[in-house]
Structures are given as C-alpha cells and as structure tokens.
C-alpha positions in Angstrom: 88.4 14.0 12.4 91.3 11.8 13.3 91.2 9.5 16.0 94.3 9.9 18.4 95.1 6.5 20.2 96.9 6.0 23.9 99.9 5.5 23.2 102.4 3.1 25.1 105.7 5.2 24.4 106.7 8.4 22.9 108.4 6.4 20.2 105.0 4.9 19.8 103.3 7.8 19.3 105.9 9.6 16.7 105.5 6.4 14.6 101.8 7.4 14.6 102.5 10.9 13.7 104.5 10.2 11.3 102.4 7.5 9.9 99.3 9.6 9.8 100.9 12.8 8.7 99.6 13.8 5.5 95.8 12.6 7.1 96.5 14.9 10.1 98.2 18.2 7.6 94.9 17.7 5.7 93.2 18.0 8.7 95.0 20.6 10.3 94.9 23.2 7.0 90.5 22.1 6.2 89.7 23.0 10.2 89.1 26.0 12.1 91.4 25.7 15.0 90.2 27.2 18.0 92.5 27.5 20.6 90.6 25.0 22.8 89.4 26.0 26.8 92.5 24.0 28.2 93.7 22.7 31.9 97.3 22.5 31.3 100.6 22.3 34.2 102.5 25.2 32.9 103.3 28.1 34.8 100.4 30.8 35.2 101.1 33.7 34.0 101.4 37.0 36.0 98.5 39.2 35.8 99.7 42.3 33.6 96.0 44.3 32.6 95.9 47.7 33.4 93.7 50.4 33.9 94.4 54.1 33.0 92.1 57.1 32.4 90.7 59.5 29.6 87.5 61.9 30.1 86.6 61.9 27.0 83.0 61.8 27.0 82.3 60.0 23.8 84.4 57.1 25.9 81.5 56.7 28.6 80.6 53.4 28.0 82.7 52.5 25.6 86.8 51.0 27.2 90.0 51.3 24.8 91.9 47.8 24.7 95.0 45.8 23.9 94.6 42.5 23.9 97.5 40.0 23.3 95.2 37.2 21.2 98.2 35.1 20.3 102.2 34.9 20.1 105.3 32.7 18.8 107.8 30.5 19.8 105.3 29.3 22.3 104.4 25.1 21.7 100.6 25.0 22.2 98.4 22.0 23.9 97.6 21.3 20.1 101.5 21.0 19.8 102.1 23.5 18.0 104.2 26.4 18.1 103.4 29.3 15.4 107.0 31.0 14.0 107.5 34.6 13.4 106.1 36.4 10.3 103.0 33.7 10.7 100.6 36.9 10.2 102.4 38.2 7.5 100.4 37.9 4.3 97.4 37.2 6.8 97.4 40.9 7.4 97.6 42.5 4.7 94.7 41.2 2.8 92.7 41.3 6.4 88.6 41.6 5.4 86.1 41.7 8.7 87.3 41.5 11.8 85.7 40.4 15.0 86.5 40.2 18.4 84.2 37.2 20.2 83.3 35.8 23.4 84.8 31.8 23.0 85.2 31.8 19.1 80.8 32.2 19.1 80.5 33.5 15.7 76.4 34.3 16.9 75.5 38.1 17.0 75.2 37.9 21.0 78.6 36.7 21.3 80.7 39.8 19.2 82.5 41.7 21.4 84.1 44.0 18.9 84.4 44.6 14.9 85.8 46.2 12.4 83.5 48.5 11.0 82.1 49.4 13.7 84.4 49.8 16.8 88.0 50.7 14.9 88.7 46.8 15.7 92.3 46.6 14.3 94.9 43.7 14.0 98.9 44.4 14.2 102.4 42.2 15.1 104.3 43.8 18.0 107.7 42.4 19.1 107.4 41.9 22.9 110.0 40.8 25.8 108.5 37.8 27.5 108.8 39.1 30.6 106.2 42.0 29.1 103.4 38.9 29.3 104.7 38.0 33.0 107.1 34.5 32.0 110.5 33.8 32.3 110.8 32.8 29.1 114.4 34.5 27.3 114.1 36.7 23.9 111.3 38.0 21.9 107.8 36.9 20.9 105.7 38.4 17.8 102.4 39.0 19.5 99.6 39.1 17.7 97.3 42.2 19.1 93.9 43.4 18.8 93.5 47.2 19.7 89.9 47.8 19.8 86.7 49.7 21.2 85.5 47.9 23.7 80.9 49.0 24.4 78.9 48.0 27.1 75.9 48.5 24.4 76.8 46.2 22.5 78.5 43.0 25.2 77.3 45.0 28.5 78.9 41.3 29.9 81.9 41.0 28.3 82.7 44.9 28.5 82.1 44.2 32.3 84.2 41.6 32.3 87.4 43.8 30.4 86.5 46.9 33.1 87.2 44.4 35.9 90.3 43.3 34.9 89.1 39.4 34.3 89.7 38.2 31.0 93.5 37.3 31.4 93.6 34.6 28.2 92.9 35.2 24.1 92.9 33.0 21.0 92.9 33.5 17.6 90.6 31.8 15.2 93.0 30.6 12.0 92.8 28.7 9.6 96.4 27.0 9.1 98.7 27.4 5.4 101.5 26.2 5.5 103.3 24.0 8.9 105.8 21.8 9.1 106.2 18.5 11.6 109.4 18.6 13.8 110.0 15.1 14.7 113.9 14.2 17.3 115.4 11.5 15.6 118.1 10.0 13.9 116.1 7.6 11.8 116.5 7.4 8.3 112.4 7.2 7.5 112.4 11.0 9.6 115.1 13.0 7.7 113.0 16.1 6.6 110.8 16.2 10.3 114.2 15.8 11.5 115.9 18.6 9.7 112.6 20.8 10.5 113.5 20.1 14.3 116.9 21.0 13.9 115.5 24.7 11.9 112.2 25.3 14.2 113.6 23.3 17.8 116.6 25.9 18.4 113.3 29.4 18.7 110.8 27.1 21.0 110.9 29.0 24.5 109.4 25.2 26.5 111.6 23.4 25.1 110.2 20.4 27.9 106.8 19.9 26.0 108.7 18.9 22.7 111.3 17.3 24.9 108.8 15.3 26.1 106.6 14.5 23.3 109.5 13.9 20.7 107.9 16.2 17.7 106.1 19.1 17.2 104.1 21.6 14.6 106.1 24.6 13.0 103.3 27.1 11.8 105.0 29.5 9.2 101.8 31.1 7.6 98.2 31.0 8.4 94.8 33.1 8.0 93.3 35.3 10.9 89.7 34.2 11.0 88.4 35.8 15.2 89.9 36.5 17.7 88.4 35.2 20.9 88.2 35.6 24.8 88.7 33.0 26.4 89.0 31.9 30.2 91.9 29.7 29.4 93.4 28.7 25.8 95.7 26.6 24.1 98.1 29.2 24.0 98.2 30.4 27.4 101.0 33.6 27.1 98.0 35.9 25.8 96.5 38.2 28.2 95.1 41.7 28.4 97.4 43.9 28.2 95.6 47.4 28.8 91.8 48.6 29.3 91.5 52.5 29.5 88.1 53.2 30.4 86.6 57.1 30.9 87.1 58.1 35.3 84.1 60.5 34.9 81.9 56.9 33.8 79.9 56.5 37.4 77.3 59.0 37.4 75.6 59.3 40.7 71.8 57.9 39.8 69.3 60.6 41.6 65.9 58.7 41.1 65.7 57.7 44.6 66.9 60.9 46.8 63.7 62.3 47.4 62.3 58.5 48.3 62.0 57.5 52.0 64.7 54.8 53.1 62.9 51.2 54.6 63.2 50.4 58.2 65.8 49.2 59.5 63.9 46.1 60.6 63.3 45.4 56.2 66.3 47.8 54.8 69.1 44.5 53.9 72.1 44.8 51.5 72.0 43.4 48.1 74.7 41.0 47.4 74.3 42.4 43.8 75.3 46.2 45.5 79.2 45.4 45.1 79.5 49.5 45.1 
C-alpha cells in the first residue's frame, strides 16, 4: 500500500496524486475496497428506519429488511465518487452474495446470504430526501433486500429490530475509475476533462473544491454488503424493517414459582421489557 505523506498545500497533494496515478489505480483495482469506519464532519442523516408489522407465522424470529448499501454521486472518505450505472454489469453477474457484520467474512459474522435468506441486490433511483439529506436531485442506491434470522445472527437481528443499524457499506472491486483534477495546467488535460464531466453531478461539491481532485468510479464489482457503525459513505441507512407483531410470546415457565421476598427482589439492568 502506498504511504500517503502529509502535504503543505492542496496543489502539493494534487501533484503527488497525479505523479502516483498509475500506482494508485493499480492499488485500487487490486484491493477489495471496504467502506472503512471513519469519523467525518459531514452532517449526519436523520434516522429513516421504519417498522411495519406482519402476522405471517413463518416470520417468527425473522425480519424482512430493505437496506441501502451504497449511493452514487457522493464523494466518500476515500475521495471516490460512485457514478450512476456503476453496478449495472456486476448485478447481472452476481453469484453467492453475503450481508456481513462489519466486513468480516467469517461464519459468526454472516447476517444473511443469497442461498438461505432470500438476499437480493438491486438499484433504485431515490430522492436524497428519502435518505434524510437536503442534497438536490437523485441518487442510484444499491439496495439489499433480505430476511434476517435471529437463529443465524442474534446480535445483528436485535440491532436491526431495535433500529440501531444506521449505516451500511459495500465491499467491492474497482473496474473502471478516473482521476478528476480541477486545474488548467496542460499536464492535467485528461484529468480536467474528467473533472468537467463528473463534477456537475457531485452533490457534496465542497469536498471536491477543498481537495481539488477526486476519483470517479464508473464500474465496480460487488463482493458483499455490510452493516457498519459508520462508513466512508454516510448516506447508507436502513430503509425498512418488517417484523411479526405476534413474535413476543409470554414466558409462562415461572408462573407457578413463588415470588422472591421484598428484601431480595431486584430488577436486573437486562430486563428491558
């Protein structure tokens, strides 16, 4: 991995990125990009998780989920802007697909897969307001719909059920991407053409303006999607969770047991009901 130095100016960073463009492209294409958990200053989206109810008995201990895994036209913390149509080819070639906990490809961190849990991926054009943002226009959202089973991953089942999962992230491989640079210098001719082509669709232009460059990603391959605490693309919420309203069953196993005396009866901090 290329070590990125500290830069004295925006121009110095652009010069370094341009000088190392080929190596950076090679690194980006050869690595699986994860939406790293980051801290950023971008305004958080409002919580848009909604809960519906069903009486389908087969759904006891299961949730139906609609999740935003990625959105386009937004520069993320990697200085990447995914462009509309980025997933078109990959969606036609999808094989086994996973929804993971924080990108961990281990059995205990699997939330759902396309074989056992009806996990499906698709793209929807959504207004930014639907995701809780005031950006103008629309985004192409990569959506996972799936069944989340308590039996398979009880911890994440409860996180989703309680509305705690506010961010997602896509594990992906780059296929086509272009360096975009805001400069009229002759050495940046191709990069300036890319800037002029893709900059108008960027919704958080202040990020591009501050850095003077970004990467436009026009094609990528989906590897997996993950629930994360905070991802590099912050506009990736849970859209909806549907649960069985009859799921809560009263435990009667202790109904005939005597109550403890007043001096010993205590409320556990884990008794939330």
